[in-house]
N, C-alpha and C positions, 0 to 999 in steps of 0.2 A: 557594719556598713552594708551588709547583704540586703537589708530591707530596702535600700534605695537603688540597688543594681538595675532594677527594671526601668528606671527613669533615664539611665545613661544613654539608651538607644536613640533618644530624641536628637534630631539634627540640631547642632549647636547654633546654626544660623536662624532657626525658627524661635525667636525670642517672643514670648507672649506680650501683647500690649494690653490685654484684658478688655479689649474692645471687640464685642461679638461680630461687628461688621467687618473686622480686619482679620482676626484670628480664625483659623480653620476649626472645625468641630473637634477633630482629634487633638489639636493643640489646646483648646479650651479645657477639654476633659482631662487630659494628661497633666496639664499644669495645675489644675485645681486638686487633683489627686495628690500630687507631690506636695503642694503648699499646705494642704490639710494635714498631711503626715509630718512635714517639716516643722510647721508652726504649732503643732499639737492643738488644733482648733477646738477639739472636743474638751480640752482641759482648761480653756480660757476662764478666767475669773469673771464674775458678773459685770464688773466695771473696770475701765482702763485707769491705771494709776501712773501719774508722772509721765504721760505720753509714751508709755511702754506697755506692751502686752504683758499682762499679769496672769499667773496660773494658779490653779487650785491645789497643786502639789509642787514638790521641789525637784521633780525629776528633770534631767537634762539629757539631750542627745549627745553622744560622744562627739568631740570636736575632731572630725576626720577631714583631711585635706581635700577629699573628693567633694565635700559639701560646698566649698568655695566655688567649684566649677558648676555644680548643679544649681546653686543659688543664683549664679549669674545667668545660667541657661534658662531658668524659669522665672527670672526677673523678680527675685524675692524682695529686693529693696523697694521696687515700685509697688508691689502688691501690699506690703506693710504700710506704705504711704497712703494707698487707697483706703485701707481699713481705718487708719487713724484720722485722716483728714475729713472729719464729719462732725458737725455740731450735735448730732443725735447720739454720739458715742457716750454722752453722759447718762443715757437711759440704760436700764438693766438689760444685760445680755445683747446689747445692740451689735457689737462687733462680730460676735458669733453668728448672729442672724443676718448681718450684712454679707457674710461669707455665703450663707445659704441662698441669699437673693441672687448671687452670681452663678448659681447652679441650675438656672433655667436655660436649657439648651434647645437650639432650633432643630436639631436632627440627631439621629443616633450615630455614634462613631463607627468607623469601619476599620477592620484589621488592626484593632488596638489590643495589645496584650494587657491582660488584667494584672494589676499588682497582686502578687501572691500566686500567680500561675507558675508552674514548674519550669516553663521555658519562656524565653522572650521572643518577640517578633512573631508570635503565633496567634492567629485569630481565635478569640475566645468564643465559646458557645453561649450565645445570648438568646434567651427565650423571650416570649412576649411579656412575661411577668418581670423580667430582669433585663431590660434593654441597655442598661448602662453598667459599667464596672462599679463595684461597691467601694465605699470609702474605707480604708484600713488605717488604723492609727499607728503610732511609732512602734508599737509592739505587735503589729500585724494582726490586730483584732478588728473584726468587721464591726462597723458602727450601724446601729439601727436608727439613729437620730439624724443622720446626714445621708442625703441621696440626691441624685440628679433628677430633674423633672423635665419632661418633654413639653416644650412650648413653642411650636413652629410658627413662623410668620409667612410661610409659603401657602398656607391654606386659609380659608375664610373662617371667621369666628362670629359668635354672638356675644353679647355682654355676659350672658349666663355661662357660656362655655369658658370664657376667660376667668370669670369669678370662680368657677369650679376648679380650674387649674391652680389658681392662687391659693384658695382656701384648702385645697387638698395637699398642698406642699408641707414641708416640715418647718416653715418659718414660725418661730416662737412655739414650737411643739413642747418645750419644757414647761410652758405655762398653760393652765387650764382655762383656755378661752373657749366658750361655747362655739360650736361649728357655725351656727346661724349668725353669730356676731362676726366671725371671721368672713363669712360669705357676704354679709352686708357691707363690711369694710372693703372687701374686694370690689363690690359693685360701685362703691364711691370712687375707688381708685381708678376704675375703668372709665366711668362717665366723666370724670374730671379731665380726661385726656381726649376722648373721642366724642364727648357730648352724649346727650340722651338719645337712645335708640329704642325702637320697639323690641319686645322680647324675641321676636322671630327674625328681626333684621340681621342680615349677614354683611360683614364688611372685612376688609383686609387692613392690616396694620403694618407699619414700617418698623425697622429695628429701633429707631429713635422713640417711637410711640411705645413699643414694648418695654424699653428701658425705663421710660417715665412711669408707665403703669406699675411695674414691679417696684420702683422706688416709692411711689405713692402708697402702695400696699404695705411695704416695709415700715415706713415712717408712721403711717396711721395706726398700724397694729402695735408698733413699739410704744407709741404715745398712750394708747389705750391700756396696754399692760402696765406701764409705769403708773398711770393715774389710778388704776384699780388696786395696785399694790399699796399705794399710800392710803387710799380710801379704806381698804380692808384693815390696815394696821390702826388707823384712827378709830374706826367703829368698834374694834376689839377693845381699845383702851377707853372708849367713851360710848358704851352701849346705851340703847334706849331703855329708860327706866319707867315702869308703870307707876302712876301717881295714886292709885286706889289704896287707901289706908285700911289696915286690918280692923281697926276699931269701928270705922264707919260701916264696913261690911257686917260685922258682928251685930251692931246695933240695929241695922236694917233687917237682918234675919230674925232677931228677937221680936221686933215690931210686927213683921209679916206673920210670924207664927201665932202670936196672940190674936191678931186680927182674924186669922183663918179659923181659930177655935171659936171665937165669938159668933162669926157668921154661920159656922156649922151648927152651933147650938140653937140660934134663933131660927134657922131655916128648917129644923126637923119638924115633921108633921105631928100635930096633937092627936091623941087617941084616947077614947073613953075606956077601952079595955086595958086591963093591967098589962104592962109591958115590962120587960127586963130592962132595968136602968142601964144606960151605956156606961162602959168602963171609962172612967175619967183618967186622963193622963196629966202628969205635971207639966204645965206650960214651960217651966224652966228646963226640964229634962228634954222635952220635945224640941224646944228651940235649939238647945245645945246640939242635939243629935242631927237635926236638919241643917243646921248652919255649918257643921264641920266640913262637908265637902266643898262648900262655897268659899271657905277660908283659903283653900289651896288654889289661888288664882293662877291661871296659866299666862305665860307671856303673850304679848300681842302677836298677831299673825306676821306683821313685818319683821319682828325680832326673830321669830322662828325661821322665816325664810332667809334672813341674813345669815343665821347660823348654818343653815343647810347649803346655801349658795357657795360658800367658800370652803366646804368640806368635800374635796374631790373623791373621797371614798364613798361617802353617803350620798353624794349628789353628782355623779359624773355628767359631763356635757351631753345633752340630748337635744334633738330637734323636736319641739313640741308646738302644738298650735298656740296662737297668740291668745292672750287674755285681756280683759278690760284694763284700762289704765286706772291706777289707784292713786289718788292724791288725798292727803290728809294732813292735819296739823295737830301737834301735841307739844307738850313741854317736857324736857328731860334735863339730864345733867349737862348737855352741851348747848343749851339754849333752844331757840325755836327750831323745829324740825319739819321739813317737808319731805314726804315720801313719794316716790314715783316708781312705778313698775315698768321696766324696760322689756317690751314684748320680745325683742330679739333674743335676749339671753336669759330670760326669767330673772332679771336683776331688779331688786327693790332698792332704790337709791334714796339716800337722804341728800336732796338736791343741794342744800346749802353747803354741806361738806364736800360733795362731789365737785361743785364748781370751784371751791377753794383749792382742791387738789389739782384740778385741771389748770388753774391759773399758775400754781406753783411749778408745775411741769413746764408750761409754756415759758415762764420766766427763766427757768433753768436752761432751756434750749437757747433762748435769746441771749442770755449771758454768755454761754459758751460760743455762740456765733460771733458775738462782739469781741470776745477774748481772742479767738482765732484770727479775726480780721486785724486786730491790733498787732498780733505776732507777725503776720505776713507783711504788714506795712513797715514793721521795724527791721525786716530782713534786708 
């Protein structure tokens, strides 16, 4: 129980509502630190099962009587309801990243003892690089994948400054989304709330607008991650197949070699002086030797790029200058194929497959929304 002693100092009358316009900065930070540890957020399974939080391991926190008091103090039941009550929870790792979306704080906490500090009620030494207390799991281990992010509403912003805050956060850090893709999603999330602005235009936002912007970024990025996961799996099972046959290539190389020999013989200049006759080569051997390298056909550029794109070791996310759009048509094992290069993330997409994946994800979200609506009506 010692791991949770630091949280007992909170005034029991300060019950978090999880509304940033109501809860103090200290209450927001301390409640999220406790709930992260208590619910073992870092160990959540990719998807919710049977309306319950599911974990990747079988570990449980000891059932201590003090938990009942702390759970009530930090409004555990309300927080679990917030995490669950969402049609997007059918998407991979959504609940875990919804927690992260609640970690954008308007200001730095003051006089807040850090979980793991040797003494309580003592102001922690916070540096410019570490303005917030770290998240510690139920074994008191510091997490590198969860952090608080400063996102103030008391200062003016630009679209780019907000996009930088969002794309620089840890939302969906487990997935290899190119930074430029996240940045452009963030731009869309901002403009859908405050409208189009010039790059240098400064403006203020309200807490309600900030909440909507973060929500937009979370859902747009979650949808993109889910669509790409389905797309990647499909393209692995149904790769693009080149249609050039070996026999056609061999025949063409033989014909080219014979034609080249005839042209070389007829084009040689005549001379009255005796000359050394040229060394003749067997057309068959020559053709075979010259055609061998051409038989080893390389896969198409789109296929190579597809293999590189989804290998995080060989091709880590990078910001690179845009390239020209590539559209082409070919036939393969999965029917008609249209390829398109996404300049944002260096993605080459088979548009027919991508659109089907996108529709499948949209249908899944709509189905969950309808199901939850029926459940609420039946209550």
